[in-house]
mmCIF file of the C-alpha atoms, coordinates in Angstrom:
data_MODEL
# 
_entry.id   MODEL 
# 
loop_
_atom_site.group_PDB 
_atom_site.id 
_atom_site.type_symbol 
_atom_site.label_atom_id 
_atom_site.label_alt_id 
_atom_site.label_comp_id 
_atom_site.label_asym_id 
_atom_site.label_entity_id 
_atom_site.label_seq_id 
_atom_site.pdbx_PDB_ins_code 
_atom_site.Cartn_x 
_atom_site.Cartn_y 
_atom_site.Cartn_z 
_atom_site.occupancy 
_atom_site.B_iso_or_equiv 
_atom_site.pdbx_formal_charge 
_atom_site.auth_seq_id 
_atom_site.auth_comp_id 
_atom_site.auth_asym_id 
_atom_site.auth_atom_id 
_atom_site.pdbx_PDB_model_num 
ATOM 1  C CA . MET A 1 1  ? -50.865 26.198 7.877  1.00 0.00 ? 1  MET A CA 1 
ATOM 2  C CA . THR A 1 2  ? -49.691 28.086 4.859  1.00 0.00 ? 2  THR A CA 1 
ATOM 3  C CA . ASN A 1 3  ? -47.536 26.672 2.119  1.00 0.00 ? 3  ASN A CA 1 
ATOM 4  C CA . LEU A 1 4  ? -44.655 28.884 3.272  1.00 0.00 ? 4  LEU A CA 1 
ATOM 5  C CA . GLY A 1 5  ? -44.884 27.402 6.768  1.00 0.00 ? 5  GLY A CA 1 
ATOM 6  C CA . LEU A 1 6  ? -44.658 23.869 5.415  1.00 0.00 ? 6  LEU A CA 1 
ATOM 7  C CA . ILE A 1 7  ? -41.635 24.836 3.319  1.00 0.00 ? 7  ILE A CA 1 
ATOM 8  C CA . ALA A 1 8  ? -39.934 26.273 6.411  1.00 0.00 ? 8  ALA A CA 1 
ATOM 9  C CA . ILE A 1 9  ? -40.642 23.086 8.382  1.00 0.00 ? 9  ILE A CA 1 
ATOM 10 C CA . GLY A 1 10 ? -39.258 20.950 5.552  1.00 0.00 ? 10 GLY A CA 1 
ATOM 11 C CA . ALA A 1 11 ? -36.118 23.064 5.328  1.00 0.00 ? 11 ALA A CA 1 
ATOM 12 C CA . GLY A 1 12 ? -35.660 22.823 9.091  1.00 0.00 ? 12 GLY A CA 1 
ATOM 13 C CA . ILE A 1 13 ? -35.945 19.048 9.008  1.00 0.00 ? 13 ILE A CA 1 
ATOM 14 C CA . ALA A 1 14 ? -33.435 18.864 6.158  1.00 0.00 ? 14 ALA A CA 1 
ATOM 15 C CA . ALA A 1 15 ? -31.022 21.069 8.115  1.00 0.00 ? 15 ALA A CA 1 
ATOM 16 C CA . LEU A 1 16 ? -31.161 18.677 11.087 1.00 0.00 ? 16 LEU A CA 1 
ATOM 17 C CA . THR A 1 17 ? -28.733 16.404 9.252  1.00 0.00 ? 17 THR A CA 1 
ATOM 18 C CA . GLY A 1 18 ? -25.998 18.637 10.651 1.00 0.00 ? 18 GLY A CA 1 
ATOM 19 C CA . ALA A 1 19 ? -26.908 17.585 14.186 1.00 0.00 ? 19 ALA A CA 1 
ATOM 20 C CA . GLY A 1 20 ? -26.808 13.933 13.208 1.00 0.00 ? 20 GLY A CA 1 
ATOM 21 C CA . ALA A 1 21 ? -23.443 14.350 11.535 1.00 0.00 ? 21 ALA A CA 1 
ATOM 22 C CA . GLY A 1 22 ? -22.022 16.147 14.554 1.00 0.00 ? 22 GLY A CA 1 
ATOM 23 C CA . LEU A 1 23 ? -23.240 13.407 16.861 1.00 0.00 ? 23 LEU A CA 1 
ATOM 24 C CA . GLY A 1 24 ? -21.821 10.720 14.581 1.00 0.00 ? 24 GLY A CA 1 
ATOM 25 C CA . ILE A 1 25 ? -18.441 12.412 14.302 1.00 0.00 ? 25 ILE A CA 1 
ATOM 26 C CA . GLY A 1 26 ? -18.287 12.850 18.065 1.00 0.00 ? 26 GLY A CA 1 
ATOM 27 C CA . ILE A 1 27 ? -19.032 9.176  18.691 1.00 0.00 ? 27 ILE A CA 1 
ATOM 28 C CA . ALA A 1 28 ? -16.525 8.088  16.040 1.00 0.00 ? 28 ALA A CA 1 
ATOM 29 C CA . THR A 1 29 ? -13.806 10.279 17.533 1.00 0.00 ? 29 THR A CA 1 
ATOM 30 C CA . SER A 1 30 ? -14.514 8.911  20.987 1.00 0.00 ? 30 SER A CA 1 
ATOM 31 C CA . ARG A 1 31 ? -14.284 5.330  19.795 1.00 0.00 ? 31 ARG A CA 1 
ATOM 32 C CA . ALA A 1 32 ? -11.100 6.058  17.821 1.00 0.00 ? 32 ALA A CA 1 
ATOM 33 C CA . THR A 1 33 ? -9.499  7.583  20.898 1.00 0.00 ? 33 THR A CA 1 
ATOM 34 C CA . ASP A 1 34 ? -10.414 4.480  22.905 1.00 0.00 ? 34 ASP A CA 1 
ATOM 35 C CA . ALA A 1 35 ? -9.008  2.229  20.181 1.00 0.00 ? 35 ALA A CA 1 
ATOM 36 C CA . ILE A 1 36 ? -5.734  4.173  20.068 1.00 0.00 ? 36 ILE A CA 1 
ATOM 37 C CA . ALA A 1 37 ? -5.453  3.953  23.854 1.00 0.00 ? 37 ALA A CA 1 
ATOM 38 C CA . ARG A 1 38 ? -5.867  0.169  23.663 1.00 0.00 ? 38 ARG A CA 1 
ATOM 39 C CA . GLN A 1 39 ? -3.573  -0.395 20.666 1.00 0.00 ? 39 GLN A CA 1 
ATOM 40 C CA . PRO A 1 40 ? -1.145  2.487  20.150 1.00 0.00 ? 40 PRO A CA 1 
ATOM 41 C CA . GLU A 1 41 ? 0.681   0.629  17.362 1.00 0.00 ? 41 GLU A CA 1 
ATOM 42 C CA . ALA A 1 42 ? -2.450  0.747  15.170 1.00 0.00 ? 42 ALA A CA 1 
ATOM 43 C CA . VAL A 1 43 ? -2.738  4.532  15.243 1.00 0.00 ? 43 VAL A CA 1 
ATOM 44 C CA . GLY A 1 44 ? -2.109  4.917  11.485 1.00 0.00 ? 44 GLY A CA 1 
ATOM 45 C CA . ASN A 1 45 ? -4.900  2.574  10.416 1.00 0.00 ? 45 ASN A CA 1 
ATOM 46 C CA . ILE A 1 46 ? -7.306  3.996  12.990 1.00 0.00 ? 46 ILE A CA 1 
ATOM 47 C CA . ASN A 1 47 ? -6.628  7.572  11.864 1.00 0.00 ? 47 ASN A CA 1 
ATOM 48 C CA . LYS A 1 48 ? -7.183  6.725  8.195  1.00 0.00 ? 48 LYS A CA 1 
ATOM 49 C CA . THR A 1 49 ? -10.491 5.038  8.944  1.00 0.00 ? 49 THR A CA 1 
ATOM 50 C CA . LEU A 1 50 ? -11.577 7.840  11.272 1.00 0.00 ? 50 LEU A CA 1 
ATOM 51 C CA . LEU A 1 51 ? -10.840 10.556 8.723  1.00 0.00 ? 51 LEU A CA 1 
ATOM 52 C CA . LEU A 1 52 ? -12.717 8.707  5.990  1.00 0.00 ? 52 LEU A CA 1 
ATOM 53 C CA . GLY A 1 53 ? -15.744 8.226  8.232  1.00 0.00 ? 53 GLY A CA 1 
ATOM 54 C CA . CYS A 1 54 ? -15.713 11.845 9.353  1.00 0.00 ? 54 CYS A CA 1 
ATOM 55 C CA . ALA A 1 55 ? -15.501 13.044 5.758  1.00 0.00 ? 55 ALA A CA 1 
ATOM 56 C CA . LEU A 1 56 ? -18.503 10.937 4.774  1.00 0.00 ? 56 LEU A CA 1 
ATOM 57 C CA . ALA A 1 57 ? -20.520 12.146 7.771  1.00 0.00 ? 57 ALA A CA 1 
ATOM 58 C CA . GLU A 1 58 ? -19.659 15.754 7.019  1.00 0.00 ? 58 GLU A CA 1 
ATOM 59 C CA . ALA A 1 59 ? -20.623 15.303 3.359  1.00 0.00 ? 59 ALA A CA 1 
ATOM 60 C CA . THR A 1 60 ? -24.024 14.047 4.507  1.00 0.00 ? 60 THR A CA 1 
ATOM 61 C CA . ALA A 1 61 ? -24.472 17.190 6.606  1.00 0.00 ? 61 ALA A CA 1 
ATOM 62 C CA . ILE A 1 62 ? -23.506 19.398 3.663  1.00 0.00 ? 62 ILE A CA 1 
ATOM 63 C CA . TYR A 1 63 ? -25.990 17.591 1.411  1.00 0.00 ? 63 TYR A CA 1 
ATOM 64 C CA . GLY A 1 64 ? -28.742 18.179 3.969  1.00 0.00 ? 64 GLY A CA 1 
ATOM 65 C CA . PHE A 1 65 ? -27.841 21.850 4.183  1.00 0.00 ? 65 PHE A CA 1 
ATOM 66 C CA . VAL A 1 66 ? -27.902 22.211 0.400  1.00 0.00 ? 66 VAL A CA 1 
ATOM 67 C CA . ILE A 1 67 ? -31.295 20.495 0.232  1.00 0.00 ? 67 ILE A CA 1 
ATOM 68 C CA . ALA A 1 68 ? -32.614 22.863 2.908  1.00 0.00 ? 68 ALA A CA 1 
ATOM 69 C CA . ILE A 1 69 ? -31.459 25.884 0.903  1.00 0.00 ? 69 ILE A CA 1 
ATOM 70 C CA . LEU A 1 70 ? -32.926 24.487 -2.307 1.00 0.00 ? 70 LEU A CA 1 
ATOM 71 C CA . VAL A 1 71 ? -36.249 23.810 -0.611 1.00 0.00 ? 71 VAL A CA 1 
ATOM 72 C CA . MET A 1 72 ? -36.399 27.348 0.760  1.00 0.00 ? 72 MET A CA 1 
ATOM 73 C CA . PHE A 1 73 ? -35.542 29.135 -2.468 1.00 0.00 ? 73 PHE A CA 1 
ATOM 74 C CA . PHE A 1 74 ? -37.206 27.000 -5.129 1.00 0.00 ? 74 PHE A CA 1 
ATOM 75 C CA . LEU A 1 75 ? -40.477 25.960 -3.481 1.00 0.00 ? 75 LEU A CA 1 
ATOM 76 C CA . LYS A 1 76 ? -41.815 29.441 -2.744 1.00 0.00 ? 76 LYS A CA 1 
# 
């Protein structure tokens, strides 16, 4: 396998963080919806925690995407 092929595989693996973040955000949203259904009076605290968790998961996906781009352009 050529060096360019290995770089493409590495960039693809780094870009997979987006799938993990999407899965994590989906699970978190599902659990938050269940929690709100069980305790409607706690909706404010649940929403704050959910938004913070989603922001951190999305930041992880963005970091993975940036690493994938850096790998593709700087390791040629």
